[in-house]
C-alpha positions as CSV (number, residue, x, y, z in Angstrom):
1,X,-64.5,1.3,-28.0
2,X,-64.4,1.1,-24.2
3,X,-63.7,-2.6,-24.2
4,X,-60.8,-2.1,-26.5
5,X,-59.3,0.6,-24.3
6,X,-59.8,-1.5,-21.2
7,X,-58.0,-4.4,-22.9
8,X,-55.2,-2.2,-24.0
9,X,-54.8,-0.9,-20.4
10,X,-54.8,-4.4,-19.0
11,X,-52.0,-5.3,-21.4
12,X,-50.0,-2.2,-20.5
13,X,-50.3,-2.9,-16.7
14,X,-49.3,-6.6,-17.4
15,X,-46.1,-5.4,-19.2
16,X,-45.3,-2.9,-16.5
17,X,-45.7,-5.6,-13.8
18,X,-43.4,-8.0,-15.8
19,X,-40.8,-5.3,-16.1
20,X,-41.0,-4.6,-12.4
21,X,-40.6,-8.4,-11.7
22,X,-37.5,-8.4,-13.8
23,X,-36.1,-5.4,-12.0
24,X,-36.8,-7.0,-8.6
25,X,-34.9,-10.1,-9.7
26,X,-31.9,-8.1,-11.1
27,X,-31.9,-5.9,-8.0
28,X,-32.3,-8.8,-5.6
29,X,-35.3,-7.3,-3.9
30,X,-37.0,-10.4,-2.5
31,X,-39.8,-8.6,-0.7
32,X,-40.9,-6.7,-3.8
33,X,-40.4,-9.9,-5.9
34,X,-42.7,-12.0,-3.7
35,X,-45.4,-9.3,-3.7
36,X,-45.3,-9.1,-7.5
37,X,-45.3,-12.9,-7.9
38,X,-48.4,-13.0,-5.7
39,X,-50.1,-10.4,-7.8
40,X,-49.1,-11.8,-11.2
41,X,-49.9,-15.4,-10.1
42,X,-53.6,-14.5,-10.4
43,X,-53.2,-13.8,-14.1
44,X,-53.6,-16.9,-16.3
45,X,-50.8,-15.6,-18.6
46,X,-48.3,-15.9,-15.8
47,X,-47.6,-19.6,-16.4
48,X,-46.5,-18.9,-20.0
49,X,-43.6,-16.7,-18.8
50,X,-42.3,-18.7,-15.8
51,X,-39.5,-20.5,-17.7
52,X,-38.1,-17.1,-18.9
53,X,-38.1,-15.7,-15.4
54,X,-36.5,-18.8,-14.0
55,X,-33.8,-18.4,-16.7
56,X,-33.3,-14.8,-15.5
57,X,-33.0,-16.0,-11.8
58,X,-30.4,-18.5,-12.9
59,X,-28.4,-16.1,-15.0
60,X,-28.4,-13.4,-12.2
61,X,-27.4,-16.1,-9.6
62,X,-30.2,-15.1,-7.2
63,X,-30.9,-17.1,-4.1
64,X,-33.2,-20.1,-4.5
65,X,-36.2,-18.2,-3.0
66,X,-36.3,-16.3,-6.3
67,X,-36.4,-19.6,-8.3
68,X,-39.1,-21.6,-6.4
69,X,-42.2,-19.6,-7.6
70,X,-41.2,-20.4,-11.2
71,X,-40.8,-24.1,-11.0
72,X,-43.0,-25.4,-13.7
73,X,-44.4,-28.8,-14.6
74,X,-42.0,-29.1,-17.6
75,X,-38.5,-27.8,-16.7
76,X,-37.2,-29.2,-20.0
77,X,-38.8,-26.6,-22.2
78,X,-36.7,-23.9,-23.8
79,X,-36.7,-20.3,-22.7
80,X,-37.9,-17.8,-25.3
81,X,-34.2,-17.3,-26.2
82,X,-34.0,-21.0,-27.1
83,X,-32.0,-22.2,-24.1
84,X,-32.6,-25.1,-21.7
85,X,-32.5,-24.2,-18.0
86,X,-30.0,-27.0,-17.1
87,X,-27.7,-25.6,-19.8
88,X,-28.0,-22.0,-18.4
89,X,-27.3,-23.3,-14.8
90,X,-24.3,-25.2,-16.0
91,X,-22.8,-22.4,-18.1
92,X,-23.2,-20.0,-15.3
93,X,-21.8,-22.4,-12.7
94,X,-24.9,-22.3,-10.6
95,X,-24.6,-25.6,-8.8
96,X,-27.5,-24.9,-6.3
97,X,-29.9,-23.9,-9.1
98,X,-28.8,-26.9,-11.2
99,X,-29.4,-29.2,-8.2
100,X,-32.9,-27.7,-7.7
101,X,-33.8,-28.1,-11.4
102,X,-32.7,-31.7,-11.4
103,X,-34.4,-32.5,-8.2
104,X,-37.6,-31.0,-9.5
105,X,-37.5,-33.2,-12.6
106,X,-35.3,-31.5,-15.2
107,X,-33.6,-34.0,-17.5
108,X,-29.8,-33.9,-17.1
109,X,-29.5,-35.4,-20.6
110,X,-31.7,-32.8,-22.5
111,X,-29.8,-31.9,-25.6
112,X,-29.9,-28.8,-27.9
113,X,-30.3,-29.0,-31.7
114,X,-26.6,-29.9,-31.9
115,X,-26.9,-32.8,-29.4
116,X,-25.0,-30.9,-26.7
117,X,-26.0,-31.7,-23.2
118,X,-25.3,-29.9,-19.9
119,X,-22.5,-32.5,-19.2
120,X,-20.9,-31.6,-22.5
121,X,-21.0,-27.9,-21.5
122,X,-19.5,-28.6,-18.1
123,X,-16.6,-30.5,-19.7
124,X,-16.0,-27.6,-22.0
125,X,-15.3,-25.1,-19.2
126,X,-12.4,-25.1,-16.7
127,X,-13.1,-25.5,-13.0
128,X,-16.5,-27.2,-13.6
129,X,-15.7,-30.6,-12.1
130,X,-18.2,-30.1,-9.3
131,X,-20.9,-29.4,-11.9
132,X,-19.9,-32.5,-13.9
133,X,-20.0,-34.6,-10.8
134,X,-23.5,-33.3,-9.9
135,X,-24.8,-34.0,-13.4
136,X,-23.5,-37.5,-13.4
137,X,-24.8,-38.2,-9.9
138,X,-28.2,-37.0,-11.0
139,X,-28.3,-39.2,-14.0
140,X,-26.4,-37.5,-16.9
141,X,-25.0,-40.0,-19.4
142,X,-21.3,-39.5,-19.9
143,X,-21.4,-41.7,-23.0
144,X,-23.9,-39.4,-25.0
145,X,-22.4,-37.9,-28.1
146,X,-23.3,-34.7,-29.8
147,X,-24.1,-34.5,-33.5
148,X,-20.4,-34.3,-34.4
149,X,-19.8,-37.5,-32.5
150,X,-18.0,-35.9,-29.5
151,X,-18.5,-37.2,-26.0
152,X,-16.4,-34.5,-24.3
153,X,-14.8,-36.9,-22.0
154,X,-11.7,-35.7,-20.2
């Protein structure tokens, strides 16, 4: 019984720490954030949530110091919400985050289940020419088509 309670307590503390980490990202509290990352980094479960937290950093538009601890070996995996990080960075116009992802090995041509790439997304929004240019400069293929056959060229 004691082992069960100990396990439940550890899970509770883990969830509270993850919630605190989210709050530090949303509140842009870098000092608290770095302290929590150091604490959580000792837990083997931490690597399984890095992509989701990196997605939150991108969506919130936090400085790159918030992103760096979450850079994973595979930046082309989907978040738990089913989104690719390069797509999130593109949709949110986060040029610095996108450049970091691409420099660290994210695939500029990664496509969702409909064949849509970050370049397709950038062409779909007004005022995203600088994002399109960056994607092409970093290897995005402007000739790729989605599953409907669109290339989104302008």
